[in-house]
N, C-alpha and C positions, 0 to 999 in steps of 0.2 A: 383462328388465331395462329400466328406464326410460332413455331417452336422457339424456345429461349435462345438457342444458339444463333438464330437468325435475327434476334432483336438486339438493340443496344443495351448496355448495362443499365442505363436510366430507365428504359422501357421495362426491363425485367423487374427492377426495384419497384416501379410503379404497379406493375401487374401483381406483384407479391405483397403490395401494401406495406412496403418497407422503405428504409433509407440507408445511406451509407453508415450512419451511426448505429444501425441495428434496430431491433424492436424494443419496446418497453417490457418490463417484467410482467405487467398485467396482460398485455396483448399476447406475449409468449405463453403464459399460463392458459389463456383461453384457447389458443391454437393447439396446445398439447392435449387439451381436453377433447378437441374436435378431431385431430388427426391421429392421436394415440402416440405411444413411444416410438422413437426412431430405432427400431430393431426389426430384424427379419423374423418371420413367423417360426416359432420353435416347434419341434416335433411334439405331437400330442402326448401329454404325460399319461402314464397308466394310472388307473384308479386303485385305491386300496383293495377293492374287491378283486380286480384283475391280479394284483400282487398276491392276494390270498390264494387265488386259484392256481397261480404259478407255483406257489410254495407246495401245493398239494400234488403237483406233477413230479416232485422229487422222487426218484426211483425207490429210495428207502422208505419214504412215507407210503408209496403205493404198496410196497411189500407189507408194511404194517397194516394197512387197510385190508389187504388180502387176508392177513392173519386174523384180523378182527372178524372178517366174514366167515372164515373157517371156524373160528372159535364160536361164533354165533350159531352156526349149523350144529356144531358139536353139543353146545349147551341145550339147544332146542330138542335135539334127538334124545339127549340123556335126561331131559327135564330139569336141568340145573338153571340157576339164575344167570342173567346176562351181565353180571357184574364186571367180569374181565373185559368183555366187549366194550362196555361203556367207558371203562378206564382207558383202554387203548385209544378209543376214538377221542376221548377228552384230551389225552396227551398229544395226539396228532394235531388236534385243533389248536391247542395251546402252543405247540411248537410252530405251527403255521402263523399264528398271531404274533409270536415273538419275532419271527422272521420278517413279517411286514413292518413291525415297529422298528427293528434294526435297520432295514433297508430305507425306511423313511428318514431315520436319523442321518444315515450316510448321505442320502440325497440332499437333505437340508444343509449338511456341512459343505457339500460340494457347491450348492447354490450360493451359500454365503461367500465362498471363495470367488465364485464367478462375479459376484457383486463387487468384491474388493478389487478385482482386476479389470473392472469395466473400463473401457476406453474413455478418455476425456478429450475435450476440444476447447480451444480458445475462442470465445464468442464475444461479440459486441452486444451488450445488453445495457439499456439506459445510457448509451454513449460511452460505457466503460468496458474495458477488457475483463472478462470473467471466464474462469475455467469451470466448465460444466461436464457432467456425464453426457457422452454423445447420444445416449438414449433420450435425453431431454431436449434435443434440437427439434425445431419446427420449421416449416416453410416460411421464408422471410428472414430467418436469422442470418446474420453476417458473421462468417467464421474466418479466422486468420490461419493461414497455412504456412508451414516452413519445413525445411528438409527433415525427414524422419517421421513426419506425421502421416497417419492413415487418414484418407479423406473420409469424413464421417457420414456424408450423405451426398446426393446429387446436387450440383450447384452451378451457377453462372459466375464466371470469374469477373471480379470488379477491378482487381489490380494484379499485375504479374511482373515480378522482378527476377528475370532469368529462371523462371519457374519450369521445372521438368517433373512430369508425373509418369510413373510406371503403371500401365493399365493391363498387364498381362492377364489378370484374373478375368477380365471382360473381353479383351480382344485377342488374347493369345500372342500379342506382339511384345517381346521381352525388352525391346529398345525403348527407353523413356521418351515420352512425347514432349516437345517444346510447347508450352502453353502461352496464350496471349489473352488480353482482355478485349481485343478488338472484335468488332462485329464481323461475322463471316458473310461474305457476299456470294450467295448461291441461290439457286432455285430448287425447290423441292427438298426431299429428304437428303441429309448428309450422313454417311456412315459414321458410326460411333467413334471409330478410331481417328476420324478427320475433324471431329468437333473440338478444335483447338482452344475454344474459349469456355469449355465446360470441364467440370471435374466430377468424378463418379465414386459412389460408395464402393469400397473394395479395392480402390487403387491407392498408390503410395507416392507421397512427395519425396523425390530423391535429390532435388537440388533447388536452390533459390527459395523465394517466398512469394506470398500473394494473399488475396482475400477473395471470398466468394459469397454470393447470396444463395441460400438454400432454396432449391426449387422443388425438391421431392424428398420424402423421408420414408423409412421403413419399407413396406411392401410396394410402395409406389415408385421406388428407385429402379434403375436398370438391373441392379443386383437382385432386387426383390422379385423381378420377373422370372429369375431362375432359382428362386429361393427353395423350390422343392428339392433341389439337389443339395444346396448348402445347409439347409435347416435340419438335416438328419443328425440326430444325436449319436455321437460315437461313445460307446461304452468301453472305456479304456481299461484294459487289464494290465497289471504290472507283471513283470517276469515272475515275481514271487507268487502272485495269484495264479498264473498259468502253471507254475510248478505244483501248487496245491491242487489245482483241478486235475492234473495228471496223477498226483498222489491219490486223490479220491477215486479215480478210475482204477488204479492199480489195486487199491484196497477192496474195491467192489468185486473185481475179478477174484482176488484172494479169498474174500468172504464167501463168494459163490462156490468156489471150489471146496472150502471147508464145510459149508452147509451141505453140499451134495455128499461129501465124504461121511459126515456125521449121520445124515439121513439114511444112507445105505448101510453104514456100519451098525447103527442102532437096530435097524430092521433085521439085519442078518444075525446079530447077537441074540436079540429077543426071540427071533423066529416066529413072531406074531404078525400076520399080514392082514389083520382085520382092519376095518375102516377106522375104528377108534384108535388102534395102535398107530396106524399111518398118520392120522391127524395129530396124535400126541407127538410123534417123531417130527412131524412138520413144524410144530410149535417150538420144539427144541432148536431146530435149524434156524427158525425165525429169531429165536433168542440170540443166537450167535450173530446173525446179521445185524440186529439192533445193537449188540455189544460192540461190534467191530467198527462201525461207521461213526466217526465224529461229526454228527449231523450239523453242528453249528460252526464248524471250523472256518469255512469260506466266509460266512457272514460275519463272524467275530473278527477275522482278519480285515475285512472291508471296513468295519466300524472302527477298529483300532487305527487303521490308516487314515480314515477321514477325520477322526477326532484329533489325531496327532498333527495332521496337516493344518487343521483349523487352529490348533494351539500355536503352531509355527507362524501362522499369519498374524496372530496377535503380537508376536515378538518381532514383526517387521519383515519376515521372510514368507512371501506369498508363493506357494508351490502351484505352478500351472499344470504340471504333469505328474501323476502319481508315481511314475517310474523314477522320478528324481529322488524320492524319499529313500529308495533302496540304494541308488547310486551315491547319494550323499555319504552314506556310511562307509563307502569304499574310497572316497576322495583322497588322493595322495599329493596333488599339487593344486594350489590356488593361485592363479595368475590374476592380479588385481591392478586396476587403474590406480594411479596415485591421487589425482585431484578429486576431492569430494568423497573418496572411498577410504583412503588411508589418511587423508588430510581433511580439513574443515571446509575447503573450497571458499575460504574467506581470507584474502590477503590482510595481514595485520602488521602495523609498524611495531617492531620489537626493540629497536635500538636507534639512537640518533646522536648527532653531535651539534654543537653550536647553540645559540640562544633558542630555547624550545618554543616560546610563544611566537617569535618572529618567524621561525622555521615553519611552524604549524600554519601560521597565517599565509605565508608565501605558497606553501604546498596546497592548501585548500583553495585559494583564489586562483592559482595557476593550474586549474583542472576543470574538466567539464562534468564531473560527477555532481549530482544534486543531493540535497539533504531532504529526507522525508521523515514521517513519524516513525517508520520502521528502521531508520538509519540511512546511511549513504547508499545511493543507487547509481550505477554506472559501471564503467570499465573497472575491473577488480582492483587494479593498482591505484587508480585515482580515488576509488571509493575508500580504500584503506587510508589514504592521506586525509580525506575529508573526515573520516572517523577519528583519526589521530588528532586533528584539530579540535573536534568536538569533545574528546576526552580531556583536552586542555582548557575546556570552557569556551572554545571559540567556534560556535556553530556557524556554518557557512551562510545561512540567510542573513544573520546579523552582520557578518563580515562584508557581504555584498551590499548591504544597506549602507554601511560605513564607507566602503571603498568600491563603488560600482565600476564594472569593467567598461572601458571605452575603446579599447583597441586590442588586437591580438596578432600573434604570429603562430598559427597552428603547428602542432607537432608534425615533424617530417623525419622519416627514417634516415635520411642522409645527414641531417643536422643532429639528430638524436636529442632534440629538446623542443620545448615550446615556451612562448612568452606571452604574458598578458599585461596590459597597461590599465591602471585604475586611478580614478580621481580621488584625491584626499584633500583635506582642508588647506594644505600648503601648496597644492598644485597636482602633480601627477607622479605616480610611482610605478615602476615596472617590476614584475616578478618573473623569473625564469627558472624552469626546472628541467632536468634531463640527466643524461649519462654523466657521472662525476668527472671523468677525464676530459670530456668535451666542454662541460660548463667551466671547470677549473681553468682550462686553457684560455678562456675569455675573461678571467677575473684579474683585475689589477689591484684589488684590495680585499680585505676580509673584515668581518664584524666580530669583535671580542669584547666582552664586558660592556656592551652598549656603545662601543667606539669603533670607527672605521680606521683600519690600519693598513699600511701599504703591504701588498703581497710580496713575500720573499721566497726565494727558492727553498729555504729551509722549511717554511710554513707549507709550501706546496707539496714538498716531500712528505711532511707529517700528515697532511690531509689524504694523500694517496695511500699512505700506510694504513690509515683508519679505514679507507675504502676497501683495501685488500683484506684487512682483518674481518670486516663484515662479509665480504664476498666469500672468504674461506669458510664461513659458517653457513654458506648457501643462502645468504640473504640477498634479495634484490635491492640494490642501492641506487638512490636518486639523490642528486645534489640540487640545492636551491640557491639562487643569487638574486640580487635586486639592483635597480638602477634608478636614481632620482632624476626626474625631468624638469624640476622647477615648476613654474606656472604655465608652461607652454609645451604642447605636444609637437614633435617634429612632423613636418609635412609628409615625409617618407617614413612609413611604418613597416617597411620590409624587414625581414629577419636580419639582413646584412646591416641595417641601420640600428636596429634595437639591440642586437646581441653582441655588444662590445663594451669594454670598460665596465664590466660587471663587478659587483661587490659580493664576495662569497658569504653565505649565511650558515650553511651546515649540510649534513648528510642525514638521510633517513633510510634505515635498513628495514626491509619488510620480508615476510615469508608467509606462506600458507601453512599455518601450524598443524601439526598432526592431531588427529582425534585422540583425546586422552585415554580412551578405552582400548585403542588399537594395539598398543604395546603389549598389554596383557594378552590380547587375542593372539598376537604373533607368538608369544611364549607358549600359549595353549596349543597352537598349531604344532610347534616343535615337539611338545610332549606327546601329542597325538600322532606323531609320525607323518605330519603333513608339511610339505615344502611350500612356504610362502614366496611368491615371486612378484616383484613390482614392475609394472610396465607404464611408461610415461612419455609424453612428448617433450618434457623438460630437458634442459641441458644435463649432461652427465654429472657435473659437479654437484648440482642441486639434488639430483636423484640420489647420488651416493650419500650426501649429507643426511637426507631424510631417511634413507634406508639404514644408515648407521644408527641414527637416533632410535629407530624402531627395531634394531637388532635383526634386520633382514639379511645384512651382509657384514663381513668383518673388514674387508679391504676393497679398494677400487678395482682390483683384478677380477672381482666377481660381477662387474658391470660391463655391459657392451652397448654400443650405439647401433642405431638402425643402419647407418652407412656401413658399419663393419659386418652387420648381418648380411648385407647385399653381397659381400665378398665370399660368403660361405654357401656351398651347395646344400641341398636338403639333407643329404647323407652326412655331410660334415657337421651340420647343425644338430642333427639327431645324436651324433657322437659327442658334441661339445655342450649340449644344452644343460646337463647337470652342473656344469661349472659356473653358470650364471644365475644370479638371483635378482639382478636389476637390468632392465632394458630401457635405455634412454633415447630420446629423439627418434622414436619409432613412428611409423605410419600404420594405419589400421590393417593394411595387408600383411604387415610383419606379424601381427597377432596370429593369423591363421598358420603361418609357418612355425611359430613357437608352440602352439597347441599341437600341431601335427607331429612336431619333433618329440614332444613328451609322449604322445600316444604311440609313436613308433617304438618307444622304449617300454611300452606296456603300462604306463602310468595313467590312472584315472584322473582327469584334469578338469578343473573348474575355471571358467574365464568370465570376467566381468566386462561390461561395456555399456555405453550410453548412446553413441552416435549411430546414424544409419549405416556408416561404413564398418561398424563393429559387428553387424549382423552375421556376416560369414564366419567370423571366428567364434561367435557365441553358438552358432549352429554346429560348428565343427567340434566344439568341446563336449565332453561327456556330461558336464553340467554347465549350461549357459545361464549366466546371471545378468539380468537387466536391471538398470537403475530406475527406481520408481519416481524419483524427483527430477533428475536431469535427463533421464532416458527418453528416447523417441519411441513412438508407438511401434515402429518397425522392430526395434530392438526388444521391446517387451513382448511382442507377438512371437518371436522366435526363441525367447528365453524359456528355460525350464523353471526358473525361479526369478521372482522380481523382488528387489529390496525396496521396501517402502521408505527407508531412511538412508539409502545409499551408503551404508556403513559396513566396512570390512568385518567388524566384530559381529555383525548380524550373520554374515556368511559362516563364520566359525561356530556361532551359536546354532545355526541351522544344521551344520555337520553333526554337532553333538546331539541335537534333537533327532536327526535322521538315524544316528546310531542307537539312540534310546528306543525309537519306534521299532527298528529292526530287531533289537535285542528282545523287546517285549513280545513281538510276534513269534520269535523263536521260543520264548518261554511258554507262550500260549500253545504253540504246536506241540512242544514237549509234554506239557501237562495233559492236553487232550489225548494225544496218542498213547502216552503211558497209562492213562486211566482206561482208555478203551482196550488197550492190549491186556490189561489186568482182567477186564470183563470177559474178553474172548478166551484167554487162557483158563480163567476160572470155570466158565461154562464148559469148555472143551474138556478140561481135566476131570471135572465132576461127571460129565457124561461118560467118559472112558471108565471111571471108577464105579459107575452105576447109580449115581444119585443126581437129583436136580438141585443145582446151586441156587439159581434165581430164574424167574420167568420173564417173558418179554415185558410185561408191565413194570416189573421192578427195575429192569435195566433202563427202560425208557424214562422212568422217574429219576433215576440216578443221573442219566445223561442230561436231562432237562434242568434239574435243580442243582445237583452237585457239580456238574461240569461247566455248564454254560455261564453262570454268573461269576464264578471264580476266574474263568478264562477271560471274561471282559475286564474283571478287576486287575488281572495281571497285565492286560493291555494298557492300563492307566498307571502302571508302576513308574515311579520316578527313575531318572537315570541313575545307574550305579556310580559310586564315587570315582571309579577308575575309568569311566566311559571314554574320557579324553586323555587317558594316560597309556593307552595301548595303541599299537599300530593299526592302520586301516585293515579291514578284512579283505581277503582276496575276492575280487568280483566274480571269479569263476567258482567260488565255493558253493556247494549245494546246501540245501536246507539242513542236512544232517552232519555238516562239517563240524570239526572241533570236538568230536566225541559225542555229539548229540544222539546219534543213533544208538550207541552203546548205553547211554544214560537211559533212554526210553526203554530199552530192552530189560536192563536189570531192575529198573523201578517198576515196570509192569509185572515182572516176576515176583518182586517183593510184595506188592499189594495183593497179588494172587495168593501167595503163601499165607499172608496174614488173614485174608478173607476165608480161605479154606480152613484154617485153624479155628477161626471163630465159628464156622458152621459145625465143625466136628465137636467143639466144646458145647455148643448149643444142643446138638443132638444127644450128646452123652448126658447132659443135665436133664434132658427130657426123659430119657429111658432109665436114668439112675445109675448107669455104669458105663465103662468104656466099650464102645462098639463102633466099628466103621459103618457109616450110614449107607442106606440103600433106598432107592425110590425117592419119596418126598418126606422131608422132616420139617414140619412147620416151625418148630422151635429153632432148628438149625438155620432155616431160611431167614427167620426174623433176625437172629444174631448176625448172619452174614450180610444182610441188607444194611443193618446199622453200622457194622464195621466198614464195609466197602464205601458207604456214603461218606462217613466221617474220615476214613483213611484218605480218600481222594481230596477232601476239603483240606485236611492237614498237609497233604502233599503239595497243595497249591502254594503253601508258605515256603516249602523247599524251593519252589520254582522262581522265587523272587531273585535268586542269584544262581547261576549255573555252577559256579565253583566256590564263591565266598560263603561263609557261615551266615545263617539267618540271625545269629546272635551278635553280629559284628557292629551293632549300633547304628545301622542305617535307619532313615526315617520310616515311620509306620505307613502302611497302606490302609487307610481307613475304609476304603471301599471293600478291600479283601476281608477285613475283620467283619464288616457288615454282612458280607456274603457267607462267611463261616457261621456267624451267629444265626443268621436267617435260615441257613440250611439245617443247622442243629435243631432249631425250633420246629421247622416244618417236618423234618424226619421224626422228631419226637411225637408230634401230633399224629402222624401217620401210624405210629406204633401204639400210641396210648388212647386215641379216640376210637372207641369200639366199632362203630359202623365202618369207619375208614379202614381200620386194621382187618376187619372181617373181609372187606372187599379185596384187600391185598393178600388175604390168606395168612395173616400173621397171628401169632399167639402172644399173650402177655409175657413180658420178661420182668424179673425182679430187679431191684436196684443193684444187687451184686452182679448179676449178669450184664446189666446195662453198663456198669463200671468196667467189667472185663472187656466188653465189646469196644468201649472207648479207649481203654488202655492199650488194647491190641492195635487200634487205629493210630494212636499217638506214636507207636513204635516206628512208623515210617519216617518220623523226623530224626531221631537219633541215628538210625541206620544210615540214612542218606547223608547226615552230617559226618558220620565216620568215613564213608566212602569219599566225600568231598575232601576231608582232611588228608587222606592218602593221595588223592588226585593233586592237591596243592603241593604236597611234598615231592611228588614225582615231577611236577612241572618245574619246581625250583631246581631240582637236580639236573633236569634237562637244560634249563637256562644257564646253569653254571658251566 
């Protein structure tokens, strides 16, 4: 059988069992079952068992398992129970299981986002145009293509209207190919790049429109043949995650150095080089390693990012690249399209003059917009006029039934008007609509109070003043007039014959109204230190009027046109760009220059776009924002973020959410590093003083229970009230910027001091008098364990705000409260349930000691609150 490109369109339709009206839903469902989804084969997902084994490859867990092995040998040689070995292994396994669970959640969140951003196609099903996920296409489907669409599968073109497709992904040829629906006359195989009547998955429509019958889907497509390369899953790491990976390596080297130092120091001080002493010293060094490494940090950050991104998608901002989350928090300039983003993309008549019902009738009938159940459909201006009539109780179908159209003079840009002639009971009537000055010039009378009156110069001036008043408000103004033809139509229905001796009816002023929520979003931008910039193809006067209404600019001097931009060099534009908040009558290529100018000034810039020609500017911007409703596939594919509602307010909301996510990740990092620092300092100091603060098992338990769950809870913290009242953070700021490093240091020292105090008190209670401990004090260790566990939990409440007081009335974090209560309960069970307490080497503590340990732990809150108070005062003085 001949290949599709050598067959006629009808032959291909026949061979595919299809027709120009497409498949039926039932047939399509059967074919989807047979051929499977229209997607390339994905990289094989790893199983939970493989994930589990990968978790066990973590260097720190390997050290713990080595410690367990050493402990097992020591216990066997000394005849002791293997309790500590069992606990270490249990904790290692539990940590690995939690890692698997968290990774699975993150993957599920990312998969959900991929589903939300799945490409769609316009398909003929059951003879109707339907928008479907491209994955649901089957061979035989008829798809409609237009500029900006990604070709969803391989197909034979049925229609082509100036259609050009870019096939660089398949052929390497960057120049778009002119396509035709004609049959190729050739013998044998034709190279892919010369198959002018075919379209292929992975290519992009850059111009024109057309339709095609699908001939191959999924792995059967030309792209599917090289899917081995394309189907590799890219594990994208954000800059923050890369910084954390580097931090983890640095901590590992630091810990290794400390461990070696302690190991050598302890052996030299003790002077005992027996196997038992060496093994004991090794376990102390392992304790330090366990204490220093925040095992769950990378996983927690990944989960916080993925959950935050999923929440953003529910609010209309679908993040396609995780790096965008961090960049959003730094955004300083948002360049936005006007139509559909700042406005409703729905022209609406907001003012009129003259007899309303007659004006509405004339405007509705003298238009090509149609009325449907969803409202008027057609060219936006004409649709607005049809809606205007419907609001007056004059729906177009009823008007057409009463006054059917019998002749017309279509709109012409040179005449700036159109006319239609309709049959009525008394004969024929003509309605004309168009530019007010042009229509008025042809009028010899006007209608007022139901009567026709001769047009006077005074009346003409009055009408022109009304027109100017509407135009000054940035309204698009159209005039309507009529002419009666009695019971006979003229033989000549040319515009020259019809459009004279008209009778003026009135004016209709319309505008694309602003979205009601956008003005508040603009004010929020200002408070957040973000510069809103409007970019539009509209006339400058219209753009300025809309921008003034939205408080984007104060005067027309802050607006510039595309033609004026052409007169500026790139250097001049970079110098002048802060002066302008509105760009009118611009072309897509101007957007790239505007973004580049802001970036030259070091500003982190977001840019919105919907058309295929907007792709370069979206790609150039730090945050490219694609429109989910009006945007083309090309624009969505290069965007970092896609708006499912095309709303500017959603961008601002996403910036706030991005700031919240970044803030919460910093809180998580601060909490985990301060907690782990306290453990390291505690073990290190105790070792230098000659006693054992806590063993590896205890520290593992604290890291797993006390650290991990509150860290996740902090990641779910709501945004701080002032999150959009502060300027954007500097994109070059490191993780420890803004005093975070110093906060971690003093808080780690504070928890260390409190824990050591608790140990000493416990030891003194045990011996009955004050004495500096040495060796192992079970009672002191029990008190220290309880205090450190709860001190870190209480400290997680401090981390809800870096500088604000936790008593400032912000909403509660129920997950954090649950983590605290759960940790308190589990810690109490470990201390009070005999067999578990014995396994951990703990001794019973009385209620008084229990209260002392908790009271010491609570101290972390007032001390940190006091430091925050002085930090706020210092910040105020600096600000003044």
